[in-house]
C-alpha positions, 0 to 999 in steps of 0.5 A: 087155285081159286084165288088166282081165278078170282083175282083175274076176274075181279081185275077184268070186271074192275077194267070193264067198269072203268072203261064203260064209266069213262066212255059214258063221260064220268071223270076218272077221279069219281071212279076210285072204287073201281081202281081200288078193286083193280089194284086189290085184285093185282095185290091178291094176285101177288100174294097168291104168287108168294104163297105158291112159291112158299107152300106149307107142307100141309098145303102142298099135300092138299093142293091137288095140283103139280107145282108146274100147273100152279106156276103156269096158273100164277104166271099166265094170271100175272101176264093177263093182269099186266095186259089189263093194266097196260090197256087201262093205261093206254085207255086213260092216255087216250081219253086225255087223263094220263096225268091221273094215271101218272099221279096215281102211280106216284102215289102207289110207289110212295105208299108201297115204299112206306109199306115195305119200310114198315114190314122191314121194321116189323121184321127187324123188331121180330128178329130182335125179340127172337134173339132176346128170347134165345139169349134168355132161354140160353142163360136160363138153361145154363143157370139151371144146369149149373144149379143142377150140378151144384145140387148134385155135388 
């Protein structure tokens, strides 16, 4: 899976850029684009994991690799990115910028909870409209059948 390899590569390069920038004396707050790339890569990896767990029939036919190979690739990529994130955290702690990392993780949790709540609301709304559509379809079908029987009589 190309997107998994690309996500790991992007996370690794973002980590190296952050580490290099901190070593040269830049403040962590000035490197938000590198952090954004790292966490975008982590999010892409999560999406790839979800896609591999729920493949479409057409996607699984043309995937070209076994389920075991996909699972191995996604799992190894998750562990690699988790190890990179741990190194990033430890590096920030040792460089005296642990507060920045902790604040960023708190903000990340808040934003993730908001996104989850919004996704749940969209899912509930979608389910409601599907139910409404099913009821309307059923009502129209029953009415059409009833009118058809009246026309026959």
